[in-house]
Each structure stands twice: as structure tokens, then as C-alpha cells.
C-alpha positions as CSV (number, residue, x, y, z in Angstrom):
1,M,11.2,86.5,-69.1
2,Q,12.4,89.8,-67.5
3,N,13.7,93.2,-69.2
4,T,17.7,93.2,-68.5
5,S,18.2,96.9,-67.9
6,D,18.6,97.1,-64.2
7,R,20.7,94.2,-64.0
8,P,20.5,92.7,-59.8
9,E,23.7,92.2,-58.7
10,I,22.6,88.9,-56.7
11,S,19.6,86.7,-58.0
12,I,18.3,84.2,-55.1
13,V,16.8,80.6,-56.6
14,V,14.5,79.4,-53.6
15,P,12.4,76.1,-54.9
16,V,9.1,76.0,-52.4
17,Y,7.6,72.8,-51.6
18,N,5.2,72.5,-48.5
19,S,7.2,75.0,-46.7
20,H,4.2,78.5,-45.9
21,E,5.9,78.5,-42.3
22,C,9.0,79.1,-43.6
23,V,7.7,81.6,-46.4
24,A,7.7,85.1,-44.4
25,E,10.8,84.8,-42.4
26,L,13.1,83.4,-45.5
27,S,12.4,87.1,-47.2
28,R,12.5,88.9,-44.0
29,Q,16.2,87.9,-43.7
30,L,16.8,87.9,-47.7
31,E,15.6,92.1,-47.1
32,D,17.4,92.0,-43.9
33,A,21.0,90.7,-44.7
34,L,21.6,92.1,-48.7
35,K,20.0,96.1,-47.9
36,E,23.7,96.4,-49.3
37,F,23.1,95.0,-52.9
38,S,20.9,95.2,-55.0
39,Y,19.5,91.8,-55.4
40,E,16.1,90.0,-56.5
41,Q,14.8,87.0,-54.8
42,I,12.8,84.1,-57.1
43,M,10.3,81.4,-55.2
44,V,9.5,78.9,-57.1
45,N,6.6,76.6,-56.0
46,D,6.4,73.6,-56.6
47,C,3.1,72.5,-56.8
48,S,3.3,72.7,-52.7
49,S,-0.6,70.7,-51.3
50,D,-0.5,73.7,-48.1
51,S,-0.8,77.2,-48.4
52,S,3.0,78.1,-49.7
53,W,1.9,79.4,-52.9
54,E,-0.5,82.3,-50.6
55,E,2.4,83.1,-48.7
56,I,4.5,83.8,-51.4
57,Q,1.8,86.1,-52.8
58,K,2.2,88.7,-49.7
59,V,5.5,88.2,-49.9
60,C,5.4,89.4,-53.4
61,A,2.6,92.1,-52.4
62,Q,5.2,93.1,-50.2
63,N,8.3,93.9,-51.8
64,K,8.7,94.2,-55.5
65,N,11.9,92.7,-55.2
66,I,10.4,89.4,-55.1
67,I,9.7,87.3,-57.8
68,G,6.8,84.4,-57.4
69,I,6.6,81.9,-59.1
70,N,4.0,78.7,-59.4
71,L,4.7,75.5,-61.3
72,R,1.1,73.5,-61.9
73,K,3.1,70.1,-61.0
74,N,5.7,69.2,-58.8
75,G,9.3,68.4,-60.4
76,G,11.0,67.9,-58.0
77,Q,13.4,70.1,-56.2
78,D,16.5,70.6,-59.9
79,S,13.4,71.1,-61.7
80,A,12.6,73.7,-59.3
81,I,15.1,75.1,-58.9
82,L,15.9,75.5,-63.0
83,T,13.0,76.7,-63.6
84,G,14.2,80.0,-61.4
85,L,17.6,79.7,-63.2
86,N,15.5,80.8,-66.1
87,Y,14.3,83.8,-64.8
88,A,17.5,84.6,-63.1
89,R,19.1,88.4,-64.2
90,G,22.1,88.8,-61.8
91,N,25.5,88.4,-62.0
92,W,25.1,86.6,-59.2
93,V,22.9,83.7,-58.7
94,I,22.2,81.4,-55.1
95,I,20.6,78.9,-55.2
96,M,19.0,77.6,-51.1
97,D,16.4,75.9,-49.5
98,D,13.5,77.1,-47.6
99,D,13.8,75.6,-44.5
100,L,16.4,78.6,-42.6
101,Q,19.2,76.1,-42.4
102,H,20.5,77.7,-45.1
103,S,21.3,81.7,-43.5
104,P,20.6,84.6,-45.4
105,Y,23.3,86.1,-43.3
106,D,26.1,84.1,-45.0
107,I,25.3,85.2,-48.9
108,P,27.8,88.1,-49.2
109,K,30.0,85.3,-48.2
110,L,30.0,83.4,-50.7
111,Y,29.8,86.9,-53.1
112,E,33.1,88.2,-51.4
113,E,34.4,83.9,-52.1
114,A,34.0,84.6,-55.5
115,Q,34.7,87.6,-56.5
116,K,38.1,86.1,-56.5
117,G,37.5,84.7,-59.5
118,Y,35.8,81.3,-59.0
119,D,32.8,80.1,-60.8
120,V,30.6,78.9,-58.5
121,V,31.6,78.8,-54.7
122,Y,30.2,75.7,-52.2
123,A,28.5,75.7,-48.3
124,N,30.9,73.8,-46.9
125,F,28.7,72.4,-44.0
126,D,31.6,70.6,-41.3
127,S,28.5,69.5,-39.2
128,K,24.8,69.1,-40.6
129,K,22.1,69.5,-38.7
130,Q,19.9,66.7,-39.5
131,K,19.3,62.8,-39.3
132,L,22.0,60.2,-39.6
133,W,20.8,59.0,-43.4
134,K,20.5,62.2,-44.6
135,N,24.8,62.5,-43.4
136,L,24.7,58.4,-45.3
137,G,22.8,59.7,-48.0
138,S,24.7,63.0,-49.1
139,W,28.6,61.1,-48.4
140,F,27.2,58.3,-50.6
141,N,26.4,61.1,-53.7
142,G,29.8,62.3,-53.0
143,K,31.7,59.4,-53.4
144,I,29.3,58.2,-56.9
145,S,29.5,61.8,-57.5
146,E,33.6,61.9,-58.0
147,I,33.0,58.5,-60.4
148,A,29.8,59.6,-62.7
149,L,30.8,63.6,-62.9
150,Q,35.0,63.7,-62.3
151,K,34.0,65.7,-58.4
152,P,37.3,66.1,-56.6
153,K,37.2,64.5,-53.6
154,E,37.1,67.4,-51.6
155,V,34.1,69.2,-52.7
156,Y,30.6,68.6,-50.7
157,L,28.3,68.9,-53.3
158,S,26.7,71.5,-51.6
159,P,22.7,72.7,-52.0
160,F,23.6,76.4,-50.9
161,K,25.9,77.7,-52.9
162,I,26.9,81.3,-55.7
163,L,27.1,80.7,-59.4
164,C,28.3,83.6,-62.1
165,R,26.3,84.5,-64.0
166,G,27.6,82.5,-67.0
167,V,27.8,79.0,-66.2
168,V,23.8,79.6,-64.8
169,Q,23.5,80.7,-68.8
170,E,25.3,77.8,-70.1
171,M,23.1,75.6,-67.7
172,I,20.1,77.2,-68.6
173,K,20.6,75.7,-72.5
174,F,20.8,72.1,-71.5
175,N,18.4,69.8,-73.2
176,N,17.6,67.8,-70.4
177,L,14.3,66.3,-68.9
178,F,15.8,65.2,-65.6
179,P,18.3,67.9,-64.7
180,Y,20.4,67.6,-61.5
181,I,21.5,70.7,-60.6
182,D,24.8,69.8,-59.7
183,G,25.5,67.7,-62.6
184,L,24.6,70.6,-64.9
185,I,27.7,72.9,-63.1
186,F,29.9,70.4,-63.5
187,Q,28.9,70.4,-67.2
188,V,30.0,73.7,-67.3
189,T,33.4,74.2,-65.4
190,R,35.6,72.5,-63.5
191,N,36.6,76.7,-61.5
192,I,34.5,76.2,-57.8
193,T,35.6,76.0,-55.0
194,Q,34.1,76.3,-51.3
195,I,34.1,77.9,-48.2
196,P,33.1,77.2,-44.7
197,I,29.4,77.7,-43.3
198,E,27.6,76.7,-40.5
199,H,24.2,75.0,-41.2
200,H,21.5,76.1,-39.2
201,K,18.2,73.7,-37.1
202,R,15.7,73.8,-38.8
203,E,13.3,76.2,-36.1
204,L,9.7,75.8,-38.7
205,G,7.8,72.8,-40.1
206,K,9.3,70.4,-40.9
207,S,11.8,68.3,-43.6
208,N,10.2,67.4,-46.9
209,Y,13.0,64.9,-47.6
210,N,12.9,61.6,-48.0
211,L,15.0,57.9,-49.0
212,A,12.8,58.5,-51.8
213,K,13.5,61.5,-53.2
214,S,16.9,61.1,-52.4
215,I,17.4,57.9,-54.4
216,K,15.8,59.8,-56.9
217,V,18.4,62.8,-57.2
218,F,20.9,60.0,-56.8
219,L,19.2,58.3,-60.1
220,R,19.0,61.1,-62.0
221,M,22.6,62.1,-61.2
222,L,23.9,58.3,-62.2
223,F,21.4,58.1,-65.6
224,G,21.1,61.6,-66.4
225,F,25.2,62.9,-66.6
226,S,27.2,58.9,-66.3
227,T,27.4,55.6,-68.8
228,M,28.4,54.4,-65.3
229,P,26.1,51.9,-65.3
230,L,25.9,50.6,-69.3
231,N,29.7,50.4,-67.7
232,I,28.9,48.4,-64.8
233,A,26.6,46.1,-67.4
234,S,29.1,45.5,-69.1
235,Y,31.8,44.4,-66.9
236,T,29.2,42.8,-65.1
237,G,28.5,40.9,-68.5
238,F,32.2,40.3,-69.2
239,F,33.0,39.0,-66.3
240,S,30.4,35.8,-66.3
241,A,31.3,35.3,-70.0
242,I,34.6,34.2,-69.0
243,V,32.9,32.5,-65.7
244,G,31.1,30.3,-68.3
245,L,33.2,29.6,-70.4
246,I,35.4,27.8,-68.0
247,L,33.4,26.0,-66.2
248,A,32.0,25.0,-70.0
249,I,35.9,23.6,-70.6
250,I,35.7,22.4,-66.6
251,Y,32.8,19.7,-67.9
252,A,34.2,19.5,-71.2
253,V,37.0,17.6,-69.8
254,E,35.2,15.6,-66.9
255,Y,32.7,14.1,-69.8
256,F,35.8,12.9,-71.8
257,T,36.8,11.6,-69.4
258,G,34.1,9.7,-67.5
259,K,34.1,11.4,-64.4
260,A,30.3,13.3,-65.8
261,D,26.9,12.2,-63.9
262,V,24.7,13.5,-63.4
263,T,25.0,15.9,-60.6
264,G,25.0,19.5,-60.9
265,W,21.6,20.4,-61.5
266,T,21.7,22.2,-58.7
267,T,24.1,24.1,-60.7
268,L,23.2,25.0,-63.5
269,V,20.3,25.9,-62.2
270,I,21.5,28.7,-60.2
271,L,24.1,30.2,-62.7
272,I,20.9,30.0,-65.3
273,L,19.2,32.5,-62.7
274,I,21.7,34.5,-61.9
275,L,22.6,35.2,-65.9
276,G,19.3,35.3,-66.6
277,G,19.0,37.8,-63.4
278,L,21.9,39.8,-65.3
279,I,20.3,39.8,-68.5
280,L,17.3,41.5,-67.2
281,V,18.8,44.2,-64.4
282,S,21.2,45.3,-68.1
283,L,17.8,45.7,-70.4
284,G,16.4,48.3,-67.6
285,I,19.2,49.9,-67.2
286,I,19.5,50.4,-71.4
287,G,15.9,50.0,-71.5
288,R,16.8,53.9,-68.6
289,Y,18.6,55.4,-71.0
290,L,16.1,55.2,-73.9
291,G,13.1,56.1,-71.9
292,Q,15.6,59.0,-71.3
293,V,16.2,60.1,-75.0
294,Y,12.1,59.1,-76.2
295,L,11.1,61.9,-73.6
296,T,13.3,64.2,-74.7
297,V,12.9,63.5,-79.1
298,N,9.2,63.8,-78.0
299,H,10.0,66.7,-76.2
300,Q,8.4,67.0,-72.6
301,P,8.5,70.0,-70.9
302,K,11.3,70.6,-68.5
303,F,8.9,72.2,-65.8
304,V,5.1,73.8,-66.5
305,I,4.7,77.3,-65.4
306,K,0.5,78.4,-64.1
307,E,1.1,81.7,-63.6
308,T,4.3,84.5,-61.6
309,L,4.0,87.4,-59.4
310,N,6.3,90.9,-60.1
311,T,7.7,89.6,-64.2
312,S,6.9,91.2,-67.1
313,N,4.8,88.0,-68.8
314,E,2.2,87.4,-65.0
315,K,-0.9,85.2,-66.0
316,E,-3.7,85.7,-64.5
């Protein structure tokens, strides 16, 4: 880690994945927007398949306020953000995307609101310039997070936000191999607010976010920060047992009253298939939790760094 002397006021953590077109322009806008602040920019290359790391190397050579981190393998956006948080030295830490849909010129607005005493300030996008399925996915994840994370209904879990240093320091202590940044935030603090910020149209490159990645993020939240799947499995099993008991009583009465005949085989087969499916689903849910515990106790690294730029521990 870097020396803590001359701590910057703001650190900006940007996960970068296949966005070589945006790196230089994003860095230029950050430099212009934050010229009144002491700041550092941390760009984490999540094992991009394009020339993103080469672009990061260029901007790091031009501006020593920019820290470049190159990961050995792709761990996903949240893992890349967590990597950057481990290097952030600022009193306040901004998390934002690499595609310029989050404008660097809005950072002072988040900073100003945070000075009112909040630990975290989210950007609230009234209108998001993205595909419909992404908006639907955000809405669904938000509803689930109200249950899993006890998120207030009015708070939108935006990827553009500012966090105080105290919250960041607690977040990086968590030994979670499948991090979900918003989940970590709600584990640490409830002193959270949001302000309206414009969501800009992507002008450079194309989105790297797809339905599979959205589902992956959803599963990280659900299994990493909640026991809700286990509760659902338990309730479903209890309900199935009650239904089975009622049917057993009905069939027993029919048998002893002489109303029973050979009919009912279809019902029996259907019940076996349904109950068997429920059992397998429940075992799968339990297995997922056990798998995460297994990987954690075997000390699988949360992220693996290949090289860094403009830090005190650069690698060749």
C-alpha cells in the first residue's frame, strides 16, 4: 500500500473492462473536474481483452495522480472495485463506471452533500440512458435488496457514489470471496442518502454488461449477504409437508371407507416429481452456501494483482 502521508481529499476508483476508448477522456475530465481538490485516480484493469491496460499505462505516465492496477484474472466489477478500495488513501472515495455515463463533473455535488455528515451518498438517476432490460434488472435487484439488505425503499443502489474513509476501511476487512459492494456498504452503515444526478448516454465504445453478468451480481447479493434462499427453501419444504399430510389423511379416509380404487397414480407421480424437485433445489441452495464457505476457509484470494503503476510496490 502507499504511504499514508499527504493523504488526498478524494480517491476515485474506476473498474476498467474492455473500455480502451474511454480511459484517456475519463482521465482528462477527472483532472479538469477536480482541479480544486487534491485527488488520486485508481484505474483497475479487470483483465481486459482489448488495449485498456496499454491506455492506462499511457495516462499513468502522463499524470502521477493516476494509479494503475492490472489484475491477473477477471473477477468481475465488484472484485475490481474492492481491489481499488484497498489502495484508496483519500478521506473520501468515489466509485464510478468507466464509460463516462457517470460524469466526473458531478463528483463535487456528491462531495458537497457528503459534507453534511453522511457516510455514503448515492447518485439517484431519475432517467437512465440504457437498455430496457437493464432498467428492469435494476428495479428487480432493488426490490430484492430491500428484503436481503434491508435497503430503504427510496434509495437507488447506483454504481456512482461517494463513501467516507471510515466506511471503506471497514469494508475491506470483510473476508468475502464474492463481494457485492452495496451489500458491504449496508453491512457497515445506514447513514446513507442520495441526490439527483444526470445519467449520460454512452458516447464511446459499447457496453460490456449483459444479462448473465446482471444475474451473477444478483446471486452475489442473494447468497453473499442474506440467508433468504435458505428461508425460502425451509418454508417451501414445510408447506410441501403440510400438503402431503393433508393428502395422506384424505387417502387414508378414502381407503377405510371403501372409496379407494386404482386411480390416483397420476397424482402420485406428480407429487413425487414435485417433491423430488424441491429436495434437489434445496440441496443446491445449501450446496452453494457450503461451496462459498469451503473457498473462504481455503483462503482463495479475493483478487490477484499482476502489476501496478505509480504505487510504492510496483511489479515488473
